[in-house]
C-alpha positions in Angstrom: 9.8 -15.1 -1.6 7.0 -14.1 -4.0 6.7 -15.6 -7.3 6.3 -12.6 -9.9 5.0 -12.2 -13.3 5.7 -9.2 -15.5 3.4 -7.7 -18.4 4.9 -4.7 -20.1 5.5 -4.1 -23.8 8.8 -2.4 -23.4 11.8 -4.6 -23.1 13.9 -2.2 -21.3 11.4 -1.5 -18.7 10.9 -5.1 -18.1 14.7 -5.7 -17.8 15.0 -2.8 -15.4 12.1 -4.1 -13.2 13.3 -7.6 -13.2 17.0 -6.1 -12.2 15.4 -4.3 -9.4 13.0 -6.9 -8.1 16.1 -9.5 -8.1 18.1 -7.2 -6.1 15.5 -7.2 -3.4 16.1 -11.0 -2.8 12.3 -11.0 -2.2 11.1 -12.0 -5.6 11.4 -15.0 -8.0 10.6 -13.9 -11.8 8.4 -16.9 -13.2 7.5 -15.2 -16.3 7.2 -11.9 -18.6 5.3 -11.0 -21.7 4.5 -8.1 -23.8 1.4 -9.9 -25.5 -1.8 -9.7 -23.4 -3.2 -13.0 -24.4 0.0 -14.7 -23.7 0.3 -13.4 -20.6 -3.0 -14.4 -19.4 -2.5 -17.8 -20.5 0.9 -18.0 -18.6 -0.6 -16.6 -15.5 -3.4 -19.1 -15.4 -0.9 -21.9 -15.6 2.1 -20.4 -13.5 -0.3 -18.9 -10.7 2.3 -16.2 -9.8 1.5 -14.3 -6.4 2.1 -11.0 -7.9 1.8 -9.4 -11.4 3.4 -6.2 -12.3 1.6 -4.6 -14.8 1.9 -1.8 -17.2 -1.3 0.2 -18.2 -0.7 1.5 -21.6 -0.1 -1.7 -23.6 0.0 -2.1 -27.3 -2.8 -4.6 -27.7 -4.9 -3.7 -24.5 -5.2 -1.5 -21.6 -3.8 -2.8 -18.2 -6.9 -2.0 -16.3 -9.0 -4.5 -18.4 -6.3 -7.1 -17.9 -6.4 -6.6 -14.0 -10.2 -7.1 -14.2 -9.4 -10.4 -16.0 -6.9 -11.5 -13.3 -9.3 -10.8 -10.7 -11.5 -13.7 -12.0 -8.6 -16.1 -11.8 -8.7 -18.7 -8.7 -6.3 -18.0 -6.9 -6.1 -14.3 -8.2 -2.6 -12.6 -8.2 -1.9 -9.5 -6.3 -1.5 -6.6 -8.8 1.0 -3.8 -8.8 0.6 -1.4 -11.6 4.0 -0.4 -13.0 3.4 2.6 -15.4 4.6 6.1 -16.7 1.2 7.5 -16.2 -0.4 8.6 -12.9 -4.0 9.6 -14.2 -5.1 6.0 -13.7 -4.4 5.8 -10.0 -8.1 5.8 -8.6 -9.4 3.5 -11.3 -6.2 1.2 -10.2 -7.3 1.1 -6.6 -10.9 0.6 -7.5 -9.6 -2.7 -9.1 -8.2 -3.6 -5.6 -4.5 -3.0 -6.8 -2.1 -3.5 -4.0 0.2 -0.6 -5.0 0.7 1.8 -8.0 4.5 2.7 -9.0 5.8 5.2 -11.3 8.4 5.0 -14.0 11.4 5.4 -13.8 11.4 2.7 -11.4 13.2 3.0 -7.7 14.6 0.2 -6.0 13.2 1.4 -2.6 9.8 1.9 -4.1 9.9 -1.7 -5.7 10.8 -3.0 -2.2 7.8 -1.2 -0.4 5.5 -2.7 -3.0 6.7 -6.2 -2.2 6.3 -5.4 1.4 2.7 -4.4 1.0 1.9 -7.5 -1.2 3.5 -9.7 1.6 1.3 -8.1 4.1 -1.9 -8.4 2.1 -1.3 -12.1 1.3 -0.1 -13.0 4.9 3.4 -14.2 4.0 4.7 -12.8 7.2 1.8 -13.5 9.4 4.0 -16.2 11.3 6.6 -13.8 12.1 3.9 -11.4 13.3 2.5 -13.9 15.6 6.0 -14.9 16.9 6.7 -11.3 18.0 3.6 -11.4 20.2 2.5 -7.9 19.6 -0.2 -6.8 22.1 -2.3 -5.1 19.4 -3.9 -7.3 16.8 -6.7 -6.3 14.3 -10.1 -7.8 15.0 -12.7 -7.3 12.5 -11.9 -3.8 11.7 -11.3 -3.0 15.3 -8.0 -2.8 17.3 -7.8 -3.5 21.0 -5.8 -0.8 23.1 -4.8 -1.2 26.8 -5.9 1.7 28.8 -5.1 1.5 32.4 -6.4 -2.0 33.3 -9.1 -2.1 30.7 -8.8 -3.0 26.8 -10.7 -0.6 24.8 -11.6 -1.7 21.3 -11.2 1.1 18.7 -13.2 0.9 15.4 -10.5 1.8 12.7 -13.0 4.0 10.8 -12.9 6.4 14.1 -9.3 6.9 14.3 -8.4 10.1 12.8 -4.5 9.5 12.7 -1.7 7.6 14.4 1.4 9.9 15.5 4.8 8.7 16.5 5.6 10.9 19.8 8.5 10.1 22.2 9.0 6.8 20.7 5.5 5.7 21.3 2.5 5.6 19.3 -0.5 8.0 19.9 -3.8 7.0 18.5 -6.0 10.0 17.9 -10.0 9.8 17.5 -12.3 12.8 17.8 -12.9 12.5 21.3 -9.8 10.8 22.8 -6.0 10.4 22.7 -4.7 7.0 23.1 -0.6 6.8 24.0 0.5 3.2 23.9 4.0 1.6 24.2 4.0 0.0 20.5 6.0 1.8 17.7 4.1 3.5 15.0 5.2 1.0 12.4 3.4 -1.8 14.3 0.1 0.0 14.8 0.3 0.9 11.3 0.4 -2.8 10.3 -2.8 -3.4 12.3 -5.2 -0.9 10.8 -7.2 -1.2 7.6 -4.5 -0.4 4.9 -7.1 0.4 2.3 -8.0 3.6 4.3 -4.8 4.6 6.1 -1.9 6.2 4.5 1.6 7.3 5.5 2.1 11.0 4.9 5.0 11.9 7.2 7.6 9.7 9.1 5.8 10.5 12.3 1.9 10.5 10.8 -0.3 7.8 9.4 -3.8 9.2 8.4 -7.2 7.8 7.9 -8.1 9.2 4.6 -11.6 9.3 5.1 -11.2 11.7 8.0 -9.4 14.2 6.0 -11.5 17.3 5.8 -9.1 19.7 3.9 -5.7 19.6 2.1 -3.7 22.8 2.2 -0.6 23.6 0.2 2.3 24.5 2.2 6.0 25.6 1.6 8.6 23.7 -0.5 5.9 21.6 -2.0 4.5 20.3 1.1 0.8 20.1 2.4 -1.0 20.2 5.6 -4.0 18.1 6.3 -6.9 19.3 8.3 -8.9 16.4 9.7 -12.6 16.3 10.8 -11.8 17.4 14.2 -9.7 20.3 13.0 -6.4 19.1 13.9 -3.6 19.7 11.5 -1.1 16.9 10.1 1.9 17.5 7.8 2.6 15.9 4.7 6.2 15.7 3.9 7.8 15.9 0.5 8.5 12.3 0.5 5.0 11.2 0.7 3.2 14.0 -1.3 3.2 11.8 -4.7 1.5 9.0 -2.7 -1.1 11.2 -1.3 -2.0 12.7 -4.6 -2.3 9.3 -6.0 -4.3 8.0 -3.2 -7.0 10.6 -3.1 -6.8 11.7 -6.7 -5.8 15.4 -6.8 
């Protein structure tokens, strides 16, 4: 269970966020505040693992607070919870784990908590016990090909695809079809550069060459090798926040 602190100057927003966090049964609310100075003092003492932070506050900008929290030891994970989407790129420059928009949705809150748990290693023991054959090694992932283990640089991966119940790892030169499910490989690549854009696709954002509008508010991605990847409506908002368009 994650120890959570909330900084927001809107009482109703704080109450809604607390309610949704408690419903997940994955969070313990250790404090809340609408005053920046008081919040910083509380966080210094309480040492929460995660801070939900609004950006447009009455007495200070939340981005500045995040910068100050980054100097704490230990520094809490930051999830920005705001009504404004124009600060997303700045938020990720501050190493925010996630960026969620008001009005809050329970599923989106749960996803943010999962991201925090993954980045802070809360579920490492569980992952080890599952004994998955693929583990991240210094920016590389090992892939079993015939009787050989090929070490793939994460930066060379164009995308991951779920196909016939297995995961296909696509690079510019090769396709590697492995028995692990997409969700397991998604956990092993560098989260900062990879983004889920469809239930069957996770892309390396650095390998996107073009973003093409498609029908019904969806998009198609053209990757550096010319291959196409669909973006479903479910993930359009996250793609826009991640790449800043």
